[in-house]
NUKOLLO-579448 format. One record per residue (C-alpha): x, y, z; residue in one letter. Coordinates in Angstrom, 2 decimals, m for minus. Layout:
<rec><c1>X</c1><c2>Y</c2><c3>Z</c3><r>a</r></rec>
...
***
This chain:
<rec><c1>99.42</c1><c2>69.36</c2><c3>m50.39</c3><r>m</r></rec>
<rec><c1>100.38</c1><c2>72.86</c2><c3>m48.63</c3><r>e</r></rec>
<rec><c1>104.08</c1><c2>73.44</c2><c3>m49.60</c3><r>e</r></rec>
<rec><c1>106.34</c1><c2>73.22</c2><c3>m46.65</c3><r>s</r></rec>
<rec><c1>107.21</c1><c2>76.48</c2><c3>m44.76</c3><r>k</r></rec>
<rec><c1>110.80</c1><c2>75.18</c2><c3>m43.61</c3><r>r</r></rec>
<rec><c1>114.08</c1><c2>74.18</c2><c3>m44.87</c3><r>i</r></rec>
<rec><c1>116.93</c1><c2>72.22</c2><c3>m43.55</c3><r>k</r></rec>
<rec><c1>120.28</c1><c2>73.64</c2><c3>m43.85</c3><r>v</r></rec>
<rec><c1>123.47</c1><c2>72.45</c2><c3>m42.79</c3><r>y</r></rec>
<rec><c1>126.18</c1><c2>74.05</c2><c3>m40.37</c3><r>l</r></rec>
<rec><c1>129.20</c1><c2>72.27</c2><c3>m39.90</c3><r>n</r></rec>
<rec><c1>127.86</c1><c2>69.21</c2><c3>m40.56</c3><r>g</r></rec>
<rec><c1>124.72</c1><c2>70.02</c2><c3>m38.12</c3><r>n</r></rec>
<rec><c1>121.10</c1><c2>70.25</c2><c3>m39.20</c3><r>a</r></rec>
<rec><c1>119.01</c1><c2>73.21</c2><c3>m38.93</c3><r>i</r></rec>
<rec><c1>115.60</c1><c2>73.63</c2><c3>m39.65</c3><r>e</r></rec>
<rec><c1>114.45</c1><c2>77.08</c2><c3>m39.99</c3><r>v</r></rec>
<rec><c1>111.53</c1><c2>79.46</c2><c3>m42.23</c3><r>f</r></rec>
<rec><c1>111.77</c1><c2>80.13</c2><c3>m45.82</c3><r>k</r></rec>
<rec><c1>113.58</c1><c2>83.28</c2><c3>m46.35</c3><r>g</r></rec>
<rec><c1>115.40</c1><c2>82.94</c2><c3>m43.55</c3><r>m</r></rec>
<rec><c1>119.07</c1><c2>84.52</c2><c3>m43.61</c3><r>k</r></rec>
<rec><c1>122.74</c1><c2>83.07</c2><c3>m42.96</c3><r>v</r></rec>
<rec><c1>122.48</c1><c2>85.12</c2><c3>m39.80</c3><r>k</r></rec>
<rec><c1>119.52</c1><c2>83.37</c2><c3>m38.57</c3><r>h</r></rec>
<rec><c1>121.53</c1><c2>80.30</c2><c3>m37.70</c3><r>i</r></rec>
<rec><c1>124.46</c1><c2>81.66</c2><c3>m35.98</c3><r>l</r></rec>
<rec><c1>124.92</c1><c2>82.67</c2><c3>m32.99</c3><r>t</r></rec>
<rec><c1>125.62</c1><c2>85.93</c2><c3>m31.13</c3><r>h</r></rec>
<rec><c1>129.23</c1><c2>85.22</c2><c3>m30.68</c3><r>t</r></rec>
<rec><c1>129.49</c1><c2>83.77</c2><c3>m34.50</c3><r>m</r></rec>
<rec><c1>127.98</c1><c2>87.03</c2><c3>m35.85</c3><r>v</r></rec>
<rec><c1>130.27</c1><c2>89.08</c2><c3>m33.52</c3><r>h</r></rec>
<rec><c1>133.45</c1><c2>87.03</c2><c3>m34.63</c3><r>d</r></rec>
<rec><c1>132.69</c1><c2>87.56</c2><c3>m38.36</c3><r>i</r></rec>
<rec><c1>132.02</c1><c2>91.29</c2><c3>m37.80</c3><r>r</r></rec>
<rec><c1>135.53</c1><c2>91.51</c2><c3>m36.25</c3><r>n</r></rec>
<rec><c1>137.07</c1><c2>89.48</c2><c3>m39.02</c3><r>g</r></rec>
<rec><c1>137.78</c1><c2>85.94</c2><c3>m36.67</c3><r>r</r></rec>
<rec><c1>135.85</c1><c2>83.93</c2><c3>m38.77</c3><r>i</r></rec>
<rec><c1>133.94</c1><c2>84.13</c2><c3>m42.19</c3><r>i</r></rec>
<rec><c1>131.32</c1><c2>81.18</c2><c3>m43.30</c3><r>i</r></rec>
<rec><c1>131.38</c1><c2>79.57</c2><c3>m46.26</c3><r>t</r></rec>
<rec><c1>129.39</c1><c2>77.23</c2><c3>m48.86</c3><r>d</r></rec>
<rec><c1>130.39</c1><c2>73.58</c2><c3>m50.23</c3><r>k</r></rec>
<rec><c1>132.30</c1><c2>75.17</c2><c3>m52.71</c3><r>e</r></rec>
<rec><c1>134.33</c1><c2>77.43</c2><c3>m50.35</c3><r>g</r></rec>
<rec><c1>132.69</c1><c2>80.71</c2><c3>m51.19</c3><r>h</r></rec>
<rec><c1>132.35</c1><c2>82.92</c2><c3>m48.54</c3><r>e</r></rec>
<rec><c1>128.88</c1><c2>83.97</c2><c3>m47.59</c3><r>r</r></rec>
<rec><c1>127.45</c1><c2>87.13</c2><c3>m45.97</c3><r>g</r></rec>
<rec><c1>125.41</c1><c2>87.57</c2><c3>m43.26</c3><r>l</r></rec>
<rec><c1>122.45</c1><c2>88.99</c2><c3>m45.49</c3><r>e</r></rec>
<rec><c1>122.36</c1><c2>85.81</c2><c3>m47.78</c3><r>g</r></rec>
<rec><c1>119.64</c1><c2>84.03</c2><c3>m48.01</c3><r>s</r></rec>
<rec><c1>119.49</c1><c2>80.04</c2><c3>m47.26</c3><r>l</r></rec>
<rec><c1>118.20</c1><c2>77.37</c2><c3>m49.71</c3><r>s</r></rec>
<rec><c1>117.12</c1><c2>73.99</c2><c3>m48.75</c3><r>d</r></rec>
<rec><c1>119.60</c1><c2>71.70</c2><c3>m48.19</c3><r>g</r></rec>
<rec><c1>122.67</c1><c2>73.96</c2><c3>m48.07</c3><r>e</r></rec>
<rec><c1>125.51</c1><c2>73.15</c2><c3>m46.38</c3><r>r</r></rec>
<rec><c1>127.80</c1><c2>75.81</c2><c3>m44.61</c3><r>l</r></rec>
<rec><c1>130.77</c1><c2>75.71</c2><c3>m42.63</c3><r>k</r></rec>
<rec><c1>132.73</c1><c2>77.76</c2><c3>m40.23</c3><r>i</r></rec>
<rec><c1>136.11</c1><c2>78.94</c2><c3>m40.65</c3><r>e</r></rec>
<rec><c1>138.75</c1><c2>80.52</c2><c3>m38.84</c3><r>a</r></rec>
<rec><c1>140.73</c1><c2>83.47</c2><c3>m40.06</c3><r>i</r></rec>
<rec><c1>144.39</c1><c2>82.97</c2><c3>m39.75</c3><r>a</r></rec>
<rec><c1>145.93</c1><c2>85.49</c2><c3>m37.99</c3><r>k</r></rec>
<rec><c1>149.31</c1><c2>87.64</c2><c3>m39.26</c3><r>s</r></rec>
<rec><c1>152.36</c1><c2>87.69</c2><c3>m37.04</c3><r>p</r></rec>
***
């Protein structure tokens, strides 16, 4: 049987199918990437660790978007 070339990851609870080898940045919109680069949001894994845009994705991985609180 041929090994699947796709994996399923979750972003904010929504399932996304991508090809193996894709990075975190590939499941984000242009606006999300812009907001990460400008320090408005971060992407975290299920343990709460921050993930970078170049991070590899694993099958079944659960990520979420978190807004960064602005200092007064």
